[in-house]
VOBA-1610 file (N, C-alpha, C; in pm, whole numbers, padded with zeros to 5 digits, always signed):
BEGIN
Met+00082-00116-00005Met-00008+00004-00007Met+00090+00129-00009Asn+00068+00195-00080Asn+00154+00330-00099Asn+00088+00447-00021Gly+00161+00553-00002Gly+00110+00663+00079Gly-00020+00725+00047Asn-00048+00727-00090Asn-00164+00801-00125Asn-00307+00719-00091Glu-00280+00567-00085Glu-00381+00492-00062Glu-00426+00484+00088Ile-00295+00501+00176Ile-00330+00517+00315Ile-00397+00658+00350Glu-00356+00774+00288Glu-00402+00894+00290Glu-00559+00900+00272Ser-00588+00833+00152Ser-00732+00841+00113Ser-00811+00750+00207Arg-00763+00645+00257Arg-00837+00564+00332Arg-00870+00646+00473Gln-00761+00717+00511Gln-00783+00794+00635Gln-00870+00924+00618Met-00867+00979+00487Met-00945+01096+00470Met-01084+01076+00428Ser-01120+00945+00403Ser-01259+00924+00361Ser-01365+00955+00460Leu-01483+00994+00409Leu-01595+01031+00512Leu-01671+00913+00569Ile-01697+00918+00682Ile-01788+00809+00735Ile-01915+00790+00665Ile-01963+00890+00594Ile-02092+00888+00530Ile-02067+00796+00404Asp-01972+00777+00355Asp-01924+00695+00240Asp-01892+00559+00287Gln-01884+00535+00400Gln-01876+00395+00445Gln-01953+00379+00591Pro-02092+00358+00554Pro-02187+00332+00656Pro-02167+00224+00761Leu-02073+00138+00710Leu-02053+00014+00797Leu-01955+00066+00906Leu-01884+00167+00912Leu-01802+00216+01010Leu-01886+00282+01115Ile-02024+00304+01101Ile-02107+00369+01201Ile-02154+00239+01296Pro-02153+00282+01436Pro-02189+00149+01510Pro-02322+00102+01487Leu-02340-00022+01504Leu-02467-00092+01475Leu-02578-00034+01536Ser-02565+00000+01673Ser-02677+00054+01757Ser-02722+00182+01700Arg-02642+00264+01658Arg-02663+00388+01587Arg-02725+00376+01476Arg-02696+00270+01379Arg-02768+00251+01264Arg-02904+00201+01274Ile-02915+00119+01362Ile-03052+00074+01410Ile-03133+00175+01462Gly-03093+00264+01540Gly-03166+00377+01609Gly-03219+00453+01515Trp-03117+00499+01404Trp-03158+00601+01321Trp-03260+00543+01197Gly-03225+00408+01185Gly-03310+00342+01084Gly-03469+00350+01125Ser-03471+00324+01261Ser-03605+00313+01335Ser-03670+00448+01316Val-03602+00557+01338Val-03657+00678+01347Val-03695+00711+01205Thr-03614+00686+01095Thr-03652+00706+00965Thr-03782+00613+00924Ile-03780+00494+00964Ile-03909+00412+00940Ile-04030+00482+01003Ala-04018+00531+01130Ala-04125+00567+01204Ala-04179+00709+01128Phe-04077+00809+01089Phe-04129+00917+01017Phe-04180+00890+00877Trp-04137+00789+00806Trp-04203+00752+00672Trp-04340+00700+00714Gly-04361+00624+00830Gly-04492+00581+00840Gly-04594+00695+00883Ile-04541+00782+00939Ile-04614+00920+00989Ile-04650+00979+00849Trp-04566+00986+00749Trp-04580+01055+00620Trp-04705+00993+00548Val-04681+00857+00562Val-04786+00777+00480Val-04913+00795+00547Tyr-04925+00791+00666Tyr-05049+00822+00752Tyr-05128+00932+00713Leu-05045+01050+00705Leu-05113+01170+00671Leu-05165+01168+00551Trp-05113+01103+00443Trp-05172+01093+00303Trp-05308+00994+00303Leu-05327+00922+00395Leu-05444+00818+00394Leu-05578+00882+00359Pro-05598+01006+00421Pro-05724+01085+00391Pro-05745+01110+00231Phe-05654+01142+00181Phe-05630+01168+00036Phe-05661+01061-00030Val-05579+00939+00004Val-05587+00809-00077Val-05736+00760-00062Thr-05789+00776+00058Thr-05937+00725+00067Thr-06042+00792-00004Leu-06014+00928-00009Leu-06104+01017-00093Leu-06094+00976-00230Ala-05961+00954-00292Ala-05950+00925-00431Ala-06008+00781-00452Ala-05995+00688-00361Ala-06050+00556-00385Ala-06216+00574-00398Trp-06249+00662-00297Trp-06407+00672-00303Trp-06468+00724-00420Ala-06389+00837-00470Ala-06419+00902-00593Ala-06426+00802-00727Leu-06318+00697-00715Leu-06309+00603-00819Leu-06402+00491-00831Gly-06497+00489-00717Gly-06597+00380-00695Gly-06569+00283-00591Phe-06464+00285-00518Phe-06449+00191-00416Phe-06523+00231-00299His-06647+00201-00289His-06744+00247-00181His-06707+00200-00043Gln-06640+00090-00031Gln-06593+00066+00109Gln-06502+00182+00169Ala-06427+00252+00084Ala-06359+00370+00134Ala-06433+00483+00206Ser-06559+00482+00158Ser-06653+00583+00211Ser-06689+00577+00356Ala-06662+00447+00416Ala-06672+00432+00557Ala-06586+00543+00630Gln-06475+00565+00567Gln-06383+00674+00633Gln-06448+00807+00654Phe-06538+00828+00580Phe-06618+00969+00578Phe-06751+00978+00640Thr-06797+00892+00716Thr-06931+00889+00775Thr-06938+01008+00873Trp-07055+01060+00860Trp-07071+01186+00941Trp-07155+01140+01048Thr-07117+01123+01163Thr-07185+01082+01271Thr-07229+01194+01367Gln-07189+01315+01355Gln-07236+01428+01430Gln-07335+01520+01331Asp-07429+01559+01400Asp-07550+01648+01330Asp-07505+01780+01322Ala-07573+01866+01259Ala-07529+02003+01241Ala-07522+02092+01372Ala-07595+02070+01455Ala-07590+02142+01593Ala-07450+02103+01661Glu-07416+01979+01661Glu-07285+01940+01724Glu-07161+01988+01647Leu-07174+02008+01501Leu-07067+02056+01435Leu-07053+02201+01451Gln-07179+02272+01473Gln-07187+02419+01503Gln-07108+02453+01644Arg-07160+02349+01751Arg-07094+02376+01890Arg-06960+02356+01884Leu-06896+02249+01810Leu-06767+02234+01806Leu-06683+02330+01724Phe-06741+02389+01636Phe-06688+02505+01558Phe-06679+02624+01645Ile-06769+02659+01722Ile-06772+02763+01813Ile-06667+02748+01918Leu-06663+02633+01963Leu-06548+02606+02063Leu-06414+02620+02023Tyr-06390+02587+01894Tyr-06258+02579+01820Tyr-06238+02749+01810Ile-06318+02808+01779Ile-06303+02963+01739Ile-06272+03022+01878Val-06323+02990+01999Val-06308+03038+02112Val-06167+03009+02154Ile-06132+02884+02143Ile-05996+02846+02174Ile-05884+02924+02107Val-05919+02941+01964Val-05801+03013+01888Val-05798+03138+01926Ala-05914+03202+01943Ala-05932+03359+01988Ala-05846+03368+02122Trp-05885+03295+02218Trp-05812+03297+02344Trp-05671+03291+02340Leu-05608+03179+02259Leu-05474+03166+02234Leu-05411+03283+02177Gly-05454+03313+02064Gly-05415+03447+01990Gly-05418+03564+02085Gly-05516+03578+02145Gly-05528+03699+02258Gly-05424+03695+02353Ala-05383+03569+02401Ala-05286+03555+02503Ala-05151+03600+02434Leu-05119+03548+02316Leu-04996+03588+02258Leu-04990+03729+02219Leu-05096+03790+02178Leu-05092+03948+02158Leu-05071+03999+02272Leu-05119+03977+02395Leu-05113+04039+02522Leu-04961+04025+02559Trp-04922+03919+02535Trp-04766+03890+02581Trp-04687+03961+02502Ala-04707+03986+02374Ala-04631+04061+02277Ala-04641+04203+02305Arg-04748+04259+02358Arg-04763+04391+02395Arg-04682+04422+02518Ile-04699+04334+02611Ile-04638+04345+02753Ile-04475+04355+02729Glu-04420+04258+02636Glu-04287+04280+02616Glu-04255+04389+02542Tyr-04335+04450+02446Tyr-04321+04564+02381Tyr-04289+04673+02475Leu-04392+04678+02580Leu-04385+04790+02675Leu-04265+04780+02755Arg-04218+04656+02807Arg-04103+04640+02891Arg-03979+04691+02812Phe-03956+04672+02690Phe-03824+04671+02605Phe-03841+04791+02506Arg-03939+04880+02498Arg-03955+04943+02379Arg-03829+05061+02365Asn-03787+05100+02465Asn-03669+05203+02481Asn-03547+05137+02505Val-03519+05021+02528Val-03411+04933+02563Val-03343+04875+02423Asn-03214+04907+02414Asn-03138+04857+02307Asn-03045+04737+02366Arg-03110+04610+02350Arg-03025+04503+02424Arg-02940+04429+02336Arg-02921+04494+02212Arg-02826+04448+02107Arg-02689+04522+02105Ala-02660+04596+02197Ala-02542+04679+02208Ala-02422+04571+02219Val-02311+04607+02144Val-02202+04534+02151Val-02119+04568+02272Pro-02073+04465+02340Pro-02009+04497+02477Pro-01867+04568+02433Ser-01819+04663+02509Ser-01685+04713+02487Ser-01579+04626+02496Ala-01475+04628+02413Ala-01361+04538+02425Ala-01279+04574+02558Ala-01229+04459+02602Ala-01150+04464+02721Ala-01005+04527+02670Thr-00952+04617+02755Thr-00804+04676+02718Thr-00711+04567+02761Leu-00592+04595+02714Leu-00474+04490+02747Leu-00452+04498+02886Asp-00454+04616+02949Asp-00417+04626+03087Asp-00543+04562+03183Glu-00659+04563+03120Glu-00768+04493+03207Glu-00739+04354+03191Leu-00712+04291+03080Leu-00669+04154+03058Leu-00572+04104+03136Ala-00467+04203+03156Ala-00354+04164+03228Ala-00388+04157+03384Val-00467+04245+03425Val-00504+04242+03568Val-00581+04126+03598Tyr-00700+04088+03498Tyr-00781+03954+03513Tyr-00684+03829+03519Ala-00601+03828+03441Ala-00503+03703+03423Ala-00390+03709+03518Ser-00369+03811+03601Ser-00260+03827+03693Ser-00121+03793+03624Leu-00102+03884+03516Leu+00008+03885+03425Leu+00062+04015+03407Asp+00198+04026+03381Asp+00238+04168+03352Asp+00191+04211+03214Ala+00145+04339+03207Ala+00091+04402+03088Ala+00192+04420+02986Asp+00327+04451+03025Asp+00422+04450+02926Asp+00460+04321+02846Asp+00446+04213+02939Asp+00467+04083+02879Asp+00349+04056+02777Met+00237+04084+02803Met+00136+04062+02718Met+00133+04141+02595Arg+00184+04261+02602Arg+00191+04350+02479Arg+00305+04278+02390Ala+00396+04223+02448Ala+00513+04147+02378Ala+00457+04031+02307Trp+00378+03962+02382Trp+00317+03823+02326Trp+00202+03840+02225Gln+00144+03955+02228Gln+00033+03987+02144Gln+00084+03987+01985Asp+00195+04018+01952Asp+00254+04021+01799Asp+00315+03895+01766Glu+00343+03804+01865Glu+00396+03679+01820Glu+00313+03590+01738Arg+00377+03509+01672Arg+00301+03412+01588Arg+00282+03272+01662Cys+00384+03228+01724Cys+00391+03116+01805Cys+00437+03129+01952Leu+00344+03090+02031Leu+00373+03110+02174Leu+00346+02986+02263Val+00422+02939+02346Val+00402+02816+02417Val+00375+02850+02564Ala+00246+02857+02628Ala+00202+02892+02745Ala+00210+02783+02847Ser+00248+02815+02979Ser+00250+02709+03076Ser+00145+02764+03175His+00066+02662+03216His-00049+02689+03326His-00004+02624+03454Asp-00072+02670+03560Asp-00060+02605+03690Asp-00173+02499+03699Glu-00192+02432+03817Glu-00308+02330+03831Glu-00426+02373+03834Asn-00456+02508+03849Asn-00592+02569+03842Asn-00608+02629+03713Gly-00542+02617+03608Gly-00558+02674+03465Gly-00509+02794+03452Asn-00439+02884+03545Asn-00406+03025+03514Asn-00283+03015+03465Met-00257+03105+03369Met-00142+03119+03282Met-00024+03172+03381Val+00079+03089+03382Val+00205+03135+03473Val+00310+03201+03375Glu+00360+03144+03265Glu+00443+03210+03170Glu+00428+03159+03028Ala+00492+03227+02953Ala+00485+03214+02797Ala+00611+03237+02733Asn+00655+03128+02657Asn+00788+03140+02591Asn+00762+03142+02439Ile+00835+03243+02384Ile+00814+03261+02245Ile+00903+03152+02157Lys+00828+03092+02066Lys+00881+02973+01991Lys+00923+03048+01845Arg+01046+03015+01821Arg+01077+03076+01697Arg+01133+02966+01596
//
């Protein structure tokens, strides 16, 4: 095996080699995919039933039996209108309250940048050293056990 074959084997995407995905993950995502395809087919069933009924398959008309009379349908329609109006009113009220709370407040202000001296005080380091480190391209930093920077060496 030459170097190019090894490099191409290491650089290939896992999506090109589905067998590299663990079996449990493949089964899990396969199950999710099948479930959502089932939901998609289920959502088309009323249209398929209507088309079958229109083509003369009268057994399909059992899906469209009207068991409610007009008064029950009217009551249900009024109930739905009331629920939709109540939910819409609640959302409009919430939007109005939020508008009144934040109408003169600019919450998208850009925070001011910290100065080098502020950063040095925060990191407990010398500001002159930090100025020197700022323009370097390669810097090796040493930290203590608490993660605080102790020193930095310029690598050339």
